[in-house]
C-alpha positions as CSV (number, residue, x, y, z in Angstrom):
1,Q,7.1,4.2,-3.4
2,A,7.4,1.5,-0.3
3,Q,9.5,2.4,2.0
4,L,10.6,0.8,5.4
5,V,13.0,2.5,7.7
6,E,13.8,0.8,11.0
7,S,15.3,2.4,13.9
8,G,16.4,1.8,17.8
9,G,19.2,-0.6,17.4
10,G,22.4,0.3,19.5
11,L,24.9,-1.5,22.2
12,V,23.1,-3.1,25.3
13,Q,24.5,-5.4,28.2
14,P,23.4,-8.5,28.1
15,G,19.9,-9.3,29.9
16,G,19.1,-5.6,28.8
17,S,16.5,-4.9,26.7
18,L,15.7,-2.4,23.2
19,R,12.6,-1.9,21.3
20,L,12.7,-1.7,17.7
21,S,10.8,0.2,15.4
22,C,10.0,-0.2,11.9
23,V,8.1,2.8,10.0
24,A,6.4,2.0,6.8
25,S,5.1,4.4,4.0
26,G,4.1,4.4,0.2
27,F,1.7,0.9,0.8
28,T,-1.5,0.5,2.5
29,F,0.4,-1.0,5.7
30,S,-2.8,-2.3,7.4
31,T,-3.3,-5.1,5.2
32,A,0.4,-5.8,5.4
33,A,2.3,-8.9,6.7
34,M,5.2,-7.5,8.6
35,S,8.1,-9.2,9.8
36,W,11.3,-8.7,11.6
37,Y,14.5,-10.6,10.3
38,R,18.2,-10.6,11.7
39,Q,21.2,-11.4,9.9
40,A,24.7,-11.7,12.2
41,P,28.0,-12.3,10.2
42,G,28.8,-15.4,8.3
43,K,25.1,-16.5,9.2
44,E,22.6,-16.5,7.2
45,R,19.5,-14.6,7.5
46,E,16.8,-15.7,9.8
47,L,12.8,-14.9,10.8
48,V,12.1,-13.5,14.0
49,A,9.2,-13.1,14.3
50,N,5.9,-11.9,12.2
51,I,2.7,-10.6,12.5
52,Q,-0.6,-10.7,10.3
53,Y,-2.5,-8.1,9.5
54,L,-5.0,-9.4,12.0
55,S,-2.5,-8.5,15.2
56,S,-3.1,-11.6,16.8
57,L,-1.4,-13.4,15.0
58,R,2.1,-13.7,15.7
59,K,4.7,-16.1,15.7
60,Y,8.3,-16.6,16.9
61,A,11.4,-18.2,16.5
62,D,12.2,-20.6,18.9
63,S,15.2,-19.0,20.1
64,V,13.4,-15.5,21.1
65,K,10.2,-17.1,22.5
66,G,9.6,-15.8,25.6
67,R,12.0,-12.8,25.1
68,F,11.1,-11.0,22.0
69,T,7.4,-9.4,21.3
70,I,6.4,-7.9,18.0
71,S,3.3,-5.8,17.6
72,R,2.0,-3.2,15.3
73,D,-0.2,0.2,15.4
74,N,-1.9,0.2,11.8
75,A,-2.7,4.0,12.6
76,K,1.1,5.0,12.9
77,N,2.4,2.4,9.7
78,T,4.8,1.0,12.4
79,V,5.9,-2.1,13.7
80,Y,7.2,-2.7,16.9
81,L,9.8,-5.3,18.3
82,Q,10.6,-5.1,21.7
83,M,12.9,-7.3,22.9
84,N,13.7,-8.5,26.5
85,S,16.6,-10.6,28.4
86,L,18.8,-9.6,25.7
87,K,21.7,-12.3,25.1
88,P,25.2,-12.0,22.8
89,E,23.6,-14.0,20.7
90,D,21.3,-11.7,19.1
91,T,23.7,-9.8,18.2
92,A,22.8,-9.1,14.5
93,V,21.4,-6.5,12.2
94,Y,17.8,-6.5,12.6
95,L,15.8,-6.0,9.2
96,C,11.9,-5.3,8.8
97,K,10.2,-7.1,5.9
98,A,6.3,-5.9,4.6
99,I,4.4,-8.7,2.6
100,V,1.5,-6.8,0.4
101,P,-2.0,-8.3,-0.8
102,G,-0.2,-10.1,-4.2
103,A,3.0,-11.4,-2.2
104,T,5.3,-8.2,-2.9
105,E,7.9,-8.1,-0.7
106,Y,9.8,-5.1,0.7
107,W,12.5,-4.5,3.3
108,G,14.2,-1.9,5.2
109,Q,17.5,-1.3,5.2
110,G,18.4,-2.7,9.0
111,T,19.4,-1.3,12.1
112,Q,22.2,-3.0,14.3
113,V,21.7,-4.4,17.6
114,T,24.9,-5.6,19.3
115,V,24.7,-7.1,23.0
116,S,27.8,-7.5,25.0
117,S,29.6,-6.2,28.2
């Protein structure tokens, strides 16, 4: 059974940093495209960043370019989101998604990130 478990969220001051992790199990992680999404209260879920199974292929939302970095460690079945220079508008639940060959999607439960002084 496929599973994604996020961690690393929390409360941080504006300008601070956090690193989110998403550990995958139950499918072949190395062949999956991995993404981070976020959803703030009253807003639609939005794509933050994704990384293909070839780690050189990455995309970012304009709102996070230059501040966030997505990476993956296929040996650890883990995808990361390094978030720097955090702003209050980055406050949201951050969710991990996997798309495996055949287009099946898996989602994690999310981790809360709150940016506030």
